[in-house]
mmJSON file of the N, C-alpha and C atoms, coordinates in Angstrom:
{"data_MODEL":{"atom_site":{
"group_PDB":["ATOM","ATOM","ATOM","ATOM","ATOM","ATOM","ATOM","ATOM","ATOM","ATOM","ATOM","ATOM","ATOM","ATOM","ATOM","ATOM","ATOM","ATOM","ATOM","ATOM","ATOM","ATOM","ATOM","ATOM","ATOM","ATOM","ATOM","ATOM","ATOM","ATOM","ATOM","ATOM","ATOM","ATOM","ATOM","ATOM","ATOM","ATOM","ATOM","ATOM","ATOM","ATOM","ATOM","ATOM","ATOM","ATOM","ATOM","ATOM","ATOM","ATOM","ATOM","ATOM","ATOM","ATOM","ATOM","ATOM","ATOM","ATOM","ATOM","ATOM","ATOM","ATOM","ATOM","ATOM","ATOM","ATOM","ATOM","ATOM","ATOM","ATOM","ATOM","ATOM","ATOM","ATOM","ATOM","ATOM","ATOM","ATOM","ATOM","ATOM","ATOM","ATOM","ATOM","ATOM","ATOM","ATOM","ATOM","ATOM","ATOM","ATOM","ATOM","ATOM","ATOM","ATOM","ATOM","ATOM","ATOM","ATOM","ATOM","ATOM","ATOM","ATOM","ATOM","ATOM","ATOM","ATOM","ATOM","ATOM","ATOM","ATOM","ATOM","ATOM","ATOM","ATOM","ATOM","ATOM","ATOM","ATOM","ATOM","ATOM","ATOM","ATOM","ATOM","ATOM","ATOM","ATOM","ATOM","ATOM","ATOM","ATOM","ATOM","ATOM","ATOM","ATOM","ATOM","ATOM","ATOM","ATOM","ATOM","ATOM","ATOM","ATOM","ATOM","ATOM","ATOM","ATOM","ATOM","ATOM","ATOM","ATOM","ATOM","ATOM","ATOM","ATOM","ATOM","ATOM","ATOM","ATOM","ATOM","ATOM","ATOM","ATOM","ATOM","ATOM","ATOM","ATOM","ATOM","ATOM","ATOM","ATOM","ATOM","ATOM","ATOM","ATOM","ATOM","ATOM","ATOM","ATOM","ATOM","ATOM","ATOM","ATOM","ATOM","ATOM","ATOM","ATOM","ATOM","ATOM","ATOM","ATOM","ATOM","ATOM","ATOM","ATOM","ATOM","ATOM","ATOM","ATOM","ATOM","ATOM","ATOM","ATOM","ATOM","ATOM","ATOM","ATOM","ATOM","ATOM","ATOM","ATOM","ATOM","ATOM","ATOM","ATOM","ATOM","ATOM","ATOM","ATOM","ATOM","ATOM","ATOM","ATOM","ATOM","ATOM","ATOM","ATOM","ATOM","ATOM"],
"id":[1,2,3,4,5,6,7,8,9,10,11,12,13,14,15,16,17,18,19,20,21,22,23,24,25,26,27,28,29,30,31,32,33,34,35,36,37,38,39,40,41,42,43,44,45,46,47,48,49,50,51,52,53,54,55,56,57,58,59,60,61,62,63,64,65,66,67,68,69,70,71,72,73,74,75,76,77,78,79,80,81,82,83,84,85,86,87,88,89,90,91,92,93,94,95,96,97,98,99,100,101,102,103,104,105,106,107,108,109,110,111,112,113,114,115,116,117,118,119,120,121,122,123,124,125,126,127,128,129,130,131,132,133,134,135,136,137,138,139,140,141,142,143,144,145,146,147,148,149,150,151,152,153,154,155,156,157,158,159,160,161,162,163,164,165,166,167,168,169,170,171,172,173,174,175,176,177,178,179,180,181,182,183,184,185,186,187,188,189,190,191,192,193,194,195,196,197,198,199,200,201,202,203,204,205,206,207,208,209,210,211,212,213,214,215,216,217,218,219,220,221,222,223,224,225,226,227,228],
"type_symbol":["N","C","C","N","C","C","N","C","C","N","C","C","N","C","C","N","C","C","N","C","C","N","C","C","N","C","C","N","C","C","N","C","C","N","C","C","N","C","C","N","C","C","N","C","C","N","C","C","N","C","C","N","C","C","N","C","C","N","C","C","N","C","C","N","C","C","N","C","C","N","C","C","N","C","C","N","C","C","N","C","C","N","C","C","N","C","C","N","C","C","N","C","C","N","C","C","N","C","C","N","C","C","N","C","C","N","C","C","N","C","C","N","C","C","N","C","C","N","C","C","N","C","C","N","C","C","N","C","C","N","C","C","N","C","C","N","C","C","N","C","C","N","C","C","N","C","C","N","C","C","N","C","C","N","C","C","N","C","C","N","C","C","N","C","C","N","C","C","N","C","C","N","C","C","N","C","C","N","C","C","N","C","C","N","C","C","N","C","C","N","C","C","N","C","C","N","C","C","N","C","C","N","C","C","N","C","C","N","C","C","N","C","C","N","C","C","N","C","C","N","C","C","N","C","C","N","C","C"],
"label_atom_id":["N","CA","C","N","CA","C","N","CA","C","N","CA","C","N","CA","C","N","CA","C","N","CA","C","N","CA","C","N","CA","C","N","CA","C","N","CA","C","N","CA","C","N","CA","C","N","CA","C","N","CA","C","N","CA","C","N","CA","C","N","CA","C","N","CA","C","N","CA","C","N","CA","C","N","CA","C","N","CA","C","N","CA","C","N","CA","C","N","CA","C","N","CA","C","N","CA","C","N","CA","C","N","CA","C","N","CA","C","N","CA","C","N","CA","C","N","CA","C","N","CA","C","N","CA","C","N","CA","C","N","CA","C","N","CA","C","N","CA","C","N","CA","C","N","CA","C","N","CA","C","N","CA","C","N","CA","C","N","CA","C","N","CA","C","N","CA","C","N","CA","C","N","CA","C","N","CA","C","N","CA","C","N","CA","C","N","CA","C","N","CA","C","N","CA","C","N","CA","C","N","CA","C","N","CA","C","N","CA","C","N","CA","C","N","CA","C","N","CA","C","N","CA","C","N","CA","C","N","CA","C","N","CA","C","N","CA","C","N","CA","C","N","CA","C","N","CA","C","N","CA","C","N","CA","C","N","CA","C","N","CA","C","N","CA","C"],
"label_alt_id":[null,null,null,null,null,null,null,null,null,null,null,null,null,null,null,null,null,null,null,null,null,null,null,null,null,null,null,null,null,null,null,null,null,null,null,null,null,null,null,null,null,null,null,null,null,null,null,null,null,null,null,null,null,null,null,null,null,null,null,null,null,null,null,null,null,null,null,null,null,null,null,null,null,null,null,null,null,null,null,null,null,null,null,null,null,null,null,null,null,null,null,null,null,null,null,null,null,null,null,null,null,null,null,null,null,null,null,null,null,null,null,null,null,null,null,null,null,null,null,null,null,null,null,null,null,null,null,null,null,null,null,null,null,null,null,null,null,null,null,null,null,null,null,null,null,null,null,null,null,null,null,null,null,null,null,null,null,null,null,null,null,null,null,null,null,null,null,null,null,null,null,null,null,null,null,null,null,null,null,null,null,null,null,null,null,null,null,null,null,null,null,null,null,null,null,null,null,null,null,null,null,null,null,null,null,null,null,null,null,null,null,null,null,null,null,null,null,null,null,null,null,null,null,null,null,null,null,null],
"label_comp_id":["MET","MET","MET","ASN","ASN","ASN","CYS","CYS","CYS","ALA","ALA","ALA","GLU","GLU","GLU","PHE","PHE","PHE","VAL","VAL","VAL","GLU","GLU","GLU","LEU","LEU","LEU","VAL","VAL","VAL","THR","THR","THR","GLU","GLU","GLU","PHE","PHE","PHE","LEU","LEU","LEU","ASP","ASP","ASP","GLY","GLY","GLY","ALA","ALA","ALA","MET","MET","MET","GLY","GLY","GLY","GLU","GLU","GLU","PRO","PRO","PRO","THR","THR","THR","GLU","GLU","GLU","LEU","LEU","LEU","ARG","ARG","ARG","CYS","CYS","CYS","LEU","LEU","LEU","VAL","VAL","VAL","HIS","HIS","HIS","LEU","LEU","LEU","ALA","ALA","ALA","ARG","ARG","ARG","CYS","CYS","CYS","GLU","GLU","GLU","GLY","GLY","GLY","CYS","CYS","CYS","GLU","GLU","GLU","THR","THR","THR","TYR","TYR","TYR","LEU","LEU","LEU","ASP","ASP","ASP","GLN","GLN","GLN","PHE","PHE","PHE","ARG","ARG","ARG","GLN","GLN","GLN","THR","THR","THR","SER","SER","SER","ALA","ALA","ALA","ALA","ALA","ALA","VAL","VAL","VAL","GLY","GLY","GLY","ALA","ALA","ALA","LEU","LEU","LEU","PRO","PRO","PRO","GLY","GLY","GLY","PRO","PRO","PRO","ASN","ASN","ASN","LEU","LEU","LEU","PRO","PRO","PRO","PRO","PRO","PRO","ALA","ALA","ALA","VAL","VAL","VAL","ARG","ARG","ARG","ASP","ASP","ASP","GLN","GLN","GLN","LEU","LEU","LEU","LEU","LEU","LEU","GLY","GLY","GLY","ALA","ALA","ALA","PHE","PHE","PHE","ARG","ARG","ARG","GLY","GLY","GLY","LEU","LEU","LEU","PRO","PRO","PRO","ARG","ARG","ARG","ASP","ASP","ASP"],
"label_asym_id":["A","A","A","A","A","A","A","A","A","A","A","A","A","A","A","A","A","A","A","A","A","A","A","A","A","A","A","A","A","A","A","A","A","A","A","A","A","A","A","A","A","A","A","A","A","A","A","A","A","A","A","A","A","A","A","A","A","A","A","A","A","A","A","A","A","A","A","A","A","A","A","A","A","A","A","A","A","A","A","A","A","A","A","A","A","A","A","A","A","A","A","A","A","A","A","A","A","A","A","A","A","A","A","A","A","A","A","A","A","A","A","A","A","A","A","A","A","A","A","A","A","A","A","A","A","A","A","A","A","A","A","A","A","A","A","A","A","A","A","A","A","A","A","A","A","A","A","A","A","A","A","A","A","A","A","A","A","A","A","A","A","A","A","A","A","A","A","A","A","A","A","A","A","A","A","A","A","A","A","A","A","A","A","A","A","A","A","A","A","A","A","A","A","A","A","A","A","A","A","A","A","A","A","A","A","A","A","A","A","A","A","A","A","A","A","A","A","A","A","A","A","A","A","A","A","A","A","A"],
"label_entity_id":["1","1","1","1","1","1","1","1","1","1","1","1","1","1","1","1","1","1","1","1","1","1","1","1","1","1","1","1","1","1","1","1","1","1","1","1","1","1","1","1","1","1","1","1","1","1","1","1","1","1","1","1","1","1","1","1","1","1","1","1","1","1","1","1","1","1","1","1","1","1","1","1","1","1","1","1","1","1","1","1","1","1","1","1","1","1","1","1","1","1","1","1","1","1","1","1","1","1","1","1","1","1","1","1","1","1","1","1","1","1","1","1","1","1","1","1","1","1","1","1","1","1","1","1","1","1","1","1","1","1","1","1","1","1","1","1","1","1","1","1","1","1","1","1","1","1","1","1","1","1","1","1","1","1","1","1","1","1","1","1","1","1","1","1","1","1","1","1","1","1","1","1","1","1","1","1","1","1","1","1","1","1","1","1","1","1","1","1","1","1","1","1","1","1","1","1","1","1","1","1","1","1","1","1","1","1","1","1","1","1","1","1","1","1","1","1","1","1","1","1","1","1","1","1","1","1","1","1"],
"label_seq_id":[1,1,1,2,2,2,3,3,3,4,4,4,5,5,5,6,6,6,7,7,7,8,8,8,9,9,9,10,10,10,11,11,11,12,12,12,13,13,13,14,14,14,15,15,15,16,16,16,17,17,17,18,18,18,19,19,19,20,20,20,21,21,21,22,22,22,23,23,23,24,24,24,25,25,25,26,26,26,27,27,27,28,28,28,29,29,29,30,30,30,31,31,31,32,32,32,33,33,33,34,34,34,35,35,35,36,36,36,37,37,37,38,38,38,39,39,39,40,40,40,41,41,41,42,42,42,43,43,43,44,44,44,45,45,45,46,46,46,47,47,47,48,48,48,49,49,49,50,50,50,51,51,51,52,52,52,53,53,53,54,54,54,55,55,55,56,56,56,57,57,57,58,58,58,59,59,59,60,60,60,61,61,61,62,62,62,63,63,63,64,64,64,65,65,65,66,66,66,67,67,67,68,68,68,69,69,69,70,70,70,71,71,71,72,72,72,73,73,73,74,74,74,75,75,75,76,76,76],
"pdbx_PDB_ins_code":[null,null,null,null,null,null,null,null,null,null,null,null,null,null,null,null,null,null,null,null,null,null,null,null,null,null,null,null,null,null,null,null,null,null,null,null,null,null,null,null,null,null,null,null,null,null,null,null,null,null,null,null,null,null,null,null,null,null,null,null,null,null,null,null,null,null,null,null,null,null,null,null,null,null,null,null,null,null,null,null,null,null,null,null,null,null,null,null,null,null,null,null,null,null,null,null,null,null,null,null,null,null,null,null,null,null,null,null,null,null,null,null,null,null,null,null,null,null,null,null,null,null,null,null,null,null,null,null,null,null,null,null,null,null,null,null,null,null,null,null,null,null,null,null,null,null,null,null,null,null,null,null,null,null,null,null,null,null,null,null,null,null,null,null,null,null,null,null,null,null,null,null,null,null,null,null,null,null,null,null,null,null,null,null,null,null,null,null,null,null,null,null,null,null,null,null,null,null,null,null,null,null,null,null,null,null,null,null,null,null,null,null,null,null,null,null,null,null,null,null,null,null,null,null,null,null,null,null],
"Cartn_x":[-15.451,-14.556,-13.13,-12.323,-10.914,-10.064,-8.777,-7.866,-7.862,-7.863,-7.844,-9.086,-10.223,-11.46,-11.376,-10.849,-10.734,-9.823,-8.664,-7.713,-8.366,-9.17,-9.852,-10.867,-11.441,-12.513,-12.057,-10.779,-10.322,-10.65,-10.533,-10.826,-12.301,-13.171,-14.602,-14.913,-14.245,-14.461,-14.103,-12.941,-12.514,-13.372,-13.895,-14.737,-16.17,-16.505,-17.887,-18.833,-18.315,-19.072,-19.56,-19.8,-20.298,-21.565,-22.312,-23.535,-23.254,-24.257,-24.097,-23.685,-24.245,-23.826,-22.328,-21.83,-20.415,-19.538,-19.961,-19.203,-19.123,-20.216,-20.23,-19.278,-19.246,-18.307,-16.866,-16.576,-15.235,-14.895,-15.81,-15.572,-15.328,-16.107,-15.919,-14.541,-14.171,-12.853,-11.734,-11.867,-10.843,-10.712,-11.823,-11.777,-11.008,-10.951,-10.308,-8.921,-8.571,-7.344,-6.398,-5.389,-4.416,-3.673,-3.409,-2.704,-3.488,-4.787,-5.601,-5.81,-5.839,-5.923,-4.667,-3.512,-2.253,-2.258,-2.727,-2.809,-3.697,-4.847,-5.756,-5.089,-4.375,-3.675,-2.599,-1.839,-0.816,-1.439,-2.565,-3.277,-3.732,-4.272,-4.707,-3.52,-2.404,-1.23,-0.685,-0.634,-0.146,-1.056,-2.334,-3.312,-3.189,-3.014,-2.867,-1.577,-0.498,0.79,0.738,0.142,0.025,-0.886,-1.939,-2.856,-2.231,-1.182,-0.534,0.532,0.852,1.867,1.316,2.181,1.713,1.41,0.484,0.146,1.261,1.196,2.238,2.182,3.326,3.422,3.777,2.793,3.017,2.679,3.438,3.052,1.698,0.853,-0.474,-0.451,0.517,0.562,0.823,1.686,1.977,0.749,0.092,-1.123,-2.17,-2.393,-3.382,-3.027,-1.74,-1.289,-1.554,-1.256,-1.504,-2.989,-3.799,-5.232,-5.78,-5.294,-5.711,-5.322,-4.143,-3.684,-4.555,-4.909,-5.744,-7.161,-7.681,-9.027,-9.087,-7.963,-7.926,-7.765,-7.533,-7.353,-8.694,-8.698,-9.957,-10.37,-11.643,-12.192,-12.555,-12.287,-12.632,-14.066],
"Cartn_y":[-9.988,-10.012,-9.876,-9.121,-9.013,-9.745,-9.786,-10.539,-10.003,-8.693,-8.104,-8.501,-8.518,-8.944,-10.409,-11.239,-12.661,-12.882,-12.217,-12.369,-11.961,-10.906,-10.453,-11.479,-12.261,-13.198,-14.657,-14.927,-16.317,-17.132,-16.557,-17.316,-17.697,-16.743,-17.036,-18.101,-18.01,-18.99,-20.392,-20.527,-21.847,-22.366,-21.461,-21.868,-22.14,-21.839,-22.006,-21.054,-19.864,-18.919,-17.723,-17.897,-16.765,-17.182,-16.189,-16.45,-17.036,-17.687,-18.369,-17.434,-16.226,-15.349,-14.984,-14.706,-14.358,-15.565,-16.728,-17.952,-18.228,-18.018,-18.223,-17.254,-15.997,-15.016,-15.465,-16.017,-16.543,-17.68,-18.601,-19.753,-19.324,-18.361,-17.854,-17.209,-16.43,-15.784,-16.832,-17.841,-18.887,-19.626,-19.812,-20.495,-19.68,-18.374,-17.483,-17.01,-17.174,-16.558,-17.606,-17.939,-18.932,-18.46,-17.153,-16.619,-16.823,-16.58,-16.763,-18.245,-19.064,-20.498,-20.985,-20.482,-20.809,-20.281,-19.036,-18.433,-19.276,-19.716,-20.534,-21.85,-22.473,-23.719,-23.483,-22.397,-22.08,-21.779,-21.097,-20.775,-22.059,-22.985,-24.274,-25.035,-25.074,-25.789,-25.151,-23.825,-23.131,-23.378,-23.303,-23.534,-24.956,-25.933,-27.321,-27.5,-26.867,-27.0,-26.359,-25.187,-24.511,-25.303,-25.852,-26.651,-27.923,-28.399,-29.636,-29.387,-28.118,-27.817,-28.095,-28.537,-28.746,-27.401,-27.418,-26.213,-25.844,-24.633,-24.202,-25.015,-25.218,-25.974,-24.993,-24.209,-23.191,-23.716,-23.33,-23.648,-22.977,-23.616,-23.069,-21.631,-21.256,-19.882,-18.876,-19.215,-18.314,-18.193,-19.306,-19.301,-18.404,-18.545,-17.72,-16.243,-15.944,-14.558,-13.964,-14.721,-14.253,-14.044,-15.009,-14.871,-13.653,-13.428,-12.252,-10.956,-10.933,-9.726,-9.46,-10.501,-10.306,-9.902,-10.411,-10.021,-8.54,-7.991,-6.6,-5.606,-6.11,-5.211,-4.625,-3.368,-2.775,-3.436,-3.539,-4.121,-3.006,-3.242,-2.229,-2.337],
"Cartn_z":[-30.595,-29.458,-29.981,-29.262,-29.623,-28.585,-28.821,-27.952,-26.521,-26.359,-25.016,-24.217,-24.879,-24.197,-23.797,-24.7,-24.365,-23.168,-23.166,-22.059,-20.742,-20.78,-19.563,-19.058,-19.969,-19.604,-19.503,-19.687,-19.789,-18.544,-17.371,-16.148,-16.088,-16.391,-16.41,-17.467,-18.609,-19.682,-19.203,-18.584,-18.112,-16.975,-16.147,-15.013,-15.439,-16.682,-17.147,-16.433,-16.103,-15.28,-16.087,-17.372,-18.164,-18.88,-19.278,-20.017,-21.385,-21.924,-23.207,-24.351,-24.462,-25.556,-25.485,-24.288,-24.143,-24.406,-23.921,-24.18,-25.685,-26.378,-27.828,-28.518,-28.061,-28.617,-28.396,-27.22,-26.929,-27.874,-28.062,-28.923,-30.372,-30.834,-32.199,-32.318,-31.313,-31.339,-31.342,-30.497,-30.439,-31.771,-32.467,-33.753,-34.797,-34.584,-35.572,-35.143,-33.87,-33.36,-32.773,-33.51,-33.049,-31.79,-31.706,-30.544,-29.253,-29.292,-28.09,-27.778,-28.808,-28.579,-27.855,-28.266,-27.589,-26.16,-25.986,-24.65,-23.732,-24.237,-23.441,-23.035,-23.95,-23.645,-22.579,-22.709,-21.712,-20.357,-20.357,-19.118,-18.424,-19.198,-18.65,-18.045,-18.778,-18.28,-17.003,-16.976,-15.796,-14.604,-14.832,-13.759,-13.208,-14.089,-13.652,-12.854,-13.311,-12.624,-11.236,-11.146,-9.852,-8.925,-9.454,-8.651,-8.11,-8.774,-8.345,-7.271,-7.021,-6.004,-4.614,-3.724,-2.352,-1.691,-0.777,-0.032,0.923,1.449,2.387,3.666,4.257,5.497,6.61,7.008,8.029,9.409,10.386,11.768,12.071,12.856,13.148,13.655,14.464,14.992,13.87,12.934,11.81,10.913,10.649,9.836,10.468,11.758,12.452,12.397,12.518,12.463,11.066,10.025,8.658,8.401,8.806,8.604,9.349,10.535,11.3,10.607,10.025,9.324,8.099,7.36,6.176,6.562,7.644,8.089,8.436,8.874,9.27,8.135,6.906,5.761,5.325,4.903,4.405,3.091,2.903,1.658,0.707,-0.568,-1.589,-2.005],
"occupancy":[1.0,1.0,1.0,1.0,1.0,1.0,1.0,1.0,1.0,1.0,1.0,1.0,1.0,1.0,1.0,1.0,1.0,1.0,1.0,1.0,1.0,1.0,1.0,1.0,1.0,1.0,1.0,1.0,1.0,1.0,1.0,1.0,1.0,1.0,1.0,1.0,1.0,1.0,1.0,1.0,1.0,1.0,1.0,1.0,1.0,1.0,1.0,1.0,1.0,1.0,1.0,1.0,1.0,1.0,1.0,1.0,1.0,1.0,1.0,1.0,1.0,1.0,1.0,1.0,1.0,1.0,1.0,1.0,1.0,1.0,1.0,1.0,1.0,1.0,1.0,1.0,1.0,1.0,1.0,1.0,1.0,1.0,1.0,1.0,1.0,1.0,1.0,1.0,1.0,1.0,1.0,1.0,1.0,1.0,1.0,1.0,1.0,1.0,1.0,1.0,1.0,1.0,1.0,1.0,1.0,1.0,1.0,1.0,1.0,1.0,1.0,1.0,1.0,1.0,1.0,1.0,1.0,1.0,1.0,1.0,1.0,1.0,1.0,1.0,1.0,1.0,1.0,1.0,1.0,1.0,1.0,1.0,1.0,1.0,1.0,1.0,1.0,1.0,1.0,1.0,1.0,1.0,1.0,1.0,1.0,1.0,1.0,1.0,1.0,1.0,1.0,1.0,1.0,1.0,1.0,1.0,1.0,1.0,1.0,1.0,1.0,1.0,1.0,1.0,1.0,1.0,1.0,1.0,1.0,1.0,1.0,1.0,1.0,1.0,1.0,1.0,1.0,1.0,1.0,1.0,1.0,1.0,1.0,1.0,1.0,1.0,1.0,1.0,1.0,1.0,1.0,1.0,1.0,1.0,1.0,1.0,1.0,1.0,1.0,1.0,1.0,1.0,1.0,1.0,1.0,1.0,1.0,1.0,1.0,1.0,1.0,1.0,1.0,1.0,1.0,1.0,1.0,1.0,1.0,1.0,1.0,1.0,1.0,1.0,1.0,1.0,1.0,1.0],
"B_iso_or_equiv":[0.0,0.0,0.0,0.0,0.0,0.0,0.0,0.0,0.0,0.0,0.0,0.0,0.0,0.0,0.0,0.0,0.0,0.0,0.0,0.0,0.0,0.0,0.0,0.0,0.0,0.0,0.0,0.0,0.0,0.0,0.0,0.0,0.0,0.0,0.0,0.0,0.0,0.0,0.0,0.0,0.0,0.0,0.0,0.0,0.0,0.0,0.0,0.0,0.0,0.0,0.0,0.0,0.0,0.0,0.0,0.0,0.0,0.0,0.0,0.0,0.0,0.0,0.0,0.0,0.0,0.0,0.0,0.0,0.0,0.0,0.0,0.0,0.0,0.0,0.0,0.0,0.0,0.0,0.0,0.0,0.0,0.0,0.0,0.0,0.0,0.0,0.0,0.0,0.0,0.0,0.0,0.0,0.0,0.0,0.0,0.0,0.0,0.0,0.0,0.0,0.0,0.0,0.0,0.0,0.0,0.0,0.0,0.0,0.0,0.0,0.0,0.0,0.0,0.0,0.0,0.0,0.0,0.0,0.0,0.0,0.0,0.0,0.0,0.0,0.0,0.0,0.0,0.0,0.0,0.0,0.0,0.0,0.0,0.0,0.0,0.0,0.0,0.0,0.0,0.0,0.0,0.0,0.0,0.0,0.0,0.0,0.0,0.0,0.0,0.0,0.0,0.0,0.0,0.0,0.0,0.0,0.0,0.0,0.0,0.0,0.0,0.0,0.0,0.0,0.0,0.0,0.0,0.0,0.0,0.0,0.0,0.0,0.0,0.0,0.0,0.0,0.0,0.0,0.0,0.0,0.0,0.0,0.0,0.0,0.0,0.0,0.0,0.0,0.0,0.0,0.0,0.0,0.0,0.0,0.0,0.0,0.0,0.0,0.0,0.0,0.0,0.0,0.0,0.0,0.0,0.0,0.0,0.0,0.0,0.0,0.0,0.0,0.0,0.0,0.0,0.0,0.0,0.0,0.0,0.0,0.0,0.0,0.0,0.0,0.0,0.0,0.0,0.0],
"pdbx_formal_charge":[null,null,null,null,null,null,null,null,null,null,null,null,null,null,null,null,null,null,null,null,null,null,null,null,null,null,null,null,null,null,null,null,null,null,null,null,null,null,null,null,null,null,null,null,null,null,null,null,null,null,null,null,null,null,null,null,null,null,null,null,null,null,null,null,null,null,null,null,null,null,null,null,null,null,null,null,null,null,null,null,null,null,null,null,null,null,null,null,null,null,null,null,null,null,null,null,null,null,null,null,null,null,null,null,null,null,null,null,null,null,null,null,null,null,null,null,null,null,null,null,null,null,null,null,null,null,null,null,null,null,null,null,null,null,null,null,null,null,null,null,null,null,null,null,null,null,null,null,null,null,null,null,null,null,null,null,null,null,null,null,null,null,null,null,null,null,null,null,null,null,null,null,null,null,null,null,null,null,null,null,null,null,null,null,null,null,null,null,null,null,null,null,null,null,null,null,null,null,null,null,null,null,null,null,null,null,null,null,null,null,null,null,null,null,null,null,null,null,null,null,null,null,null,null,null,null,null,null],
"auth_seq_id":[1,1,1,2,2,2,3,3,3,4,4,4,5,5,5,6,6,6,7,7,7,8,8,8,9,9,9,10,10,10,11,11,11,12,12,12,13,13,13,14,14,14,15,15,15,16,16,16,17,17,17,18,18,18,19,19,19,20,20,20,21,21,21,22,22,22,23,23,23,24,24,24,25,25,25,26,26,26,27,27,27,28,28,28,29,29,29,30,30,30,31,31,31,32,32,32,33,33,33,34,34,34,35,35,35,36,36,36,37,37,37,38,38,38,39,39,39,40,40,40,41,41,41,42,42,42,43,43,43,44,44,44,45,45,45,46,46,46,47,47,47,48,48,48,49,49,49,50,50,50,51,51,51,52,52,52,53,53,53,54,54,54,55,55,55,56,56,56,57,57,57,58,58,58,59,59,59,60,60,60,61,61,61,62,62,62,63,63,63,64,64,64,65,65,65,66,66,66,67,67,67,68,68,68,69,69,69,70,70,70,71,71,71,72,72,72,73,73,73,74,74,74,75,75,75,76,76,76],
"auth_comp_id":["MET","MET","MET","ASN","ASN","ASN","CYS","CYS","CYS","ALA","ALA","ALA","GLU","GLU","GLU","PHE","PHE","PHE","VAL","VAL","VAL","GLU","GLU","GLU","LEU","LEU","LEU","VAL","VAL","VAL","THR","THR","THR","GLU","GLU","GLU","PHE","PHE","PHE","LEU","LEU","LEU","ASP","ASP","ASP","GLY","GLY","GLY","ALA","ALA","ALA","MET","MET","MET","GLY","GLY","GLY","GLU","GLU","GLU","PRO","PRO","PRO","THR","THR","THR","GLU","GLU","GLU","LEU","LEU","LEU","ARG","ARG","ARG","CYS","CYS","CYS","LEU","LEU","LEU","VAL","VAL","VAL","HIS","HIS","HIS","LEU","LEU","LEU","ALA","ALA","ALA","ARG","ARG","ARG","CYS","CYS","CYS","GLU","GLU","GLU","GLY","GLY","GLY","CYS","CYS","CYS","GLU","GLU","GLU","THR","THR","THR","TYR","TYR","TYR","LEU","LEU","LEU","ASP","ASP","ASP","GLN","GLN","GLN","PHE","PHE","PHE","ARG","ARG","ARG","GLN","GLN","GLN","THR","THR","THR","SER","SER","SER","ALA","ALA","ALA","ALA","ALA","ALA","VAL","VAL","VAL","GLY","GLY","GLY","ALA","ALA","ALA","LEU","LEU","LEU","PRO","PRO","PRO","GLY","GLY","GLY","PRO","PRO","PRO","ASN","ASN","ASN","LEU","LEU","LEU","PRO","PRO","PRO","PRO","PRO","PRO","ALA","ALA","ALA","VAL","VAL","VAL","ARG","ARG","ARG","ASP","ASP","ASP","GLN","GLN","GLN","LEU","LEU","LEU","LEU","LEU","LEU","GLY","GLY","GLY","ALA","ALA","ALA","PHE","PHE","PHE","ARG","ARG","ARG","GLY","GLY","GLY","LEU","LEU","LEU","PRO","PRO","PRO","ARG","ARG","ARG","ASP","ASP","ASP"],
"auth_asym_id":["A","A","A","A","A","A","A","A","A","A","A","A","A","A","A","A","A","A","A","A","A","A","A","A","A","A","A","A","A","A","A","A","A","A","A","A","A","A","A","A","A","A","A","A","A","A","A","A","A","A","A","A","A","A","A","A","A","A","A","A","A","A","A","A","A","A","A","A","A","A","A","A","A","A","A","A","A","A","A","A","A","A","A","A","A","A","A","A","A","A","A","A","A","A","A","A","A","A","A","A","A","A","A","A","A","A","A","A","A","A","A","A","A","A","A","A","A","A","A","A","A","A","A","A","A","A","A","A","A","A","A","A","A","A","A","A","A","A","A","A","A","A","A","A","A","A","A","A","A","A","A","A","A","A","A","A","A","A","A","A","A","A","A","A","A","A","A","A","A","A","A","A","A","A","A","A","A","A","A","A","A","A","A","A","A","A","A","A","A","A","A","A","A","A","A","A","A","A","A","A","A","A","A","A","A","A","A","A","A","A","A","A","A","A","A","A","A","A","A","A","A","A","A","A","A","A","A","A"],
"auth_atom_id":["N","CA","C","N","CA","C","N","CA","C","N","CA","C","N","CA","C","N","CA","C","N","CA","C","N","CA","C","N","CA","C","N","CA","C","N","CA","C","N","CA","C","N","CA","C","N","CA","C","N","CA","C","N","CA","C","N","CA","C","N","CA","C","N","CA","C","N","CA","C","N","CA","C","N","CA","C","N","CA","C","N","CA","C","N","CA","C","N","CA","C","N","CA","C","N","CA","C","N","CA","C","N","CA","C","N","CA","C","N","CA","C","N","CA","C","N","CA","C","N","CA","C","N","CA","C","N","CA","C","N","CA","C","N","CA","C","N","CA","C","N","CA","C","N","CA","C","N","CA","C","N","CA","C","N","CA","C","N","CA","C","N","CA","C","N","CA","C","N","CA","C","N","CA","C","N","CA","C","N","CA","C","N","CA","C","N","CA","C","N","CA","C","N","CA","C","N","CA","C","N","CA","C","N","CA","C","N","CA","C","N","CA","C","N","CA","C","N","CA","C","N","CA","C","N","CA","C","N","CA","C","N","CA","C","N","CA","C","N","CA","C","N","CA","C","N","CA","C","N","CA","C","N","CA","C","N","CA","C","N","CA","C","N","CA","C"],
"pdbx_PDB_model_num":[1,1,1,1,1,1,1,1,1,1,1,1,1,1,1,1,1,1,1,1,1,1,1,1,1,1,1,1,1,1,1,1,1,1,1,1,1,1,1,1,1,1,1,1,1,1,1,1,1,1,1,1,1,1,1,1,1,1,1,1,1,1,1,1,1,1,1,1,1,1,1,1,1,1,1,1,1,1,1,1,1,1,1,1,1,1,1,1,1,1,1,1,1,1,1,1,1,1,1,1,1,1,1,1,1,1,1,1,1,1,1,1,1,1,1,1,1,1,1,1,1,1,1,1,1,1,1,1,1,1,1,1,1,1,1,1,1,1,1,1,1,1,1,1,1,1,1,1,1,1,1,1,1,1,1,1,1,1,1,1,1,1,1,1,1,1,1,1,1,1,1,1,1,1,1,1,1,1,1,1,1,1,1,1,1,1,1,1,1,1,1,1,1,1,1,1,1,1,1,1,1,1,1,1,1,1,1,1,1,1,1,1,1,1,1,1,1,1,1,1,1,1,1,1,1,1,1,1]
}}}
């Protein structure tokens, strides 16, 4: 595994949503790559900080309007 592959898979790695062989490849890469270890730590910190932010305080009518607009978007 190289750094670009790890960066692409970091969310799955943190969520525990990958198969054992891929997870093992990530762990081996992390053991050898200080840069990706730092990236993983920064990703964890950022995720925790964003998760601690309060949710938006939208009036119900605005929330409904936004949800309606997103429902109307085409799906890829």
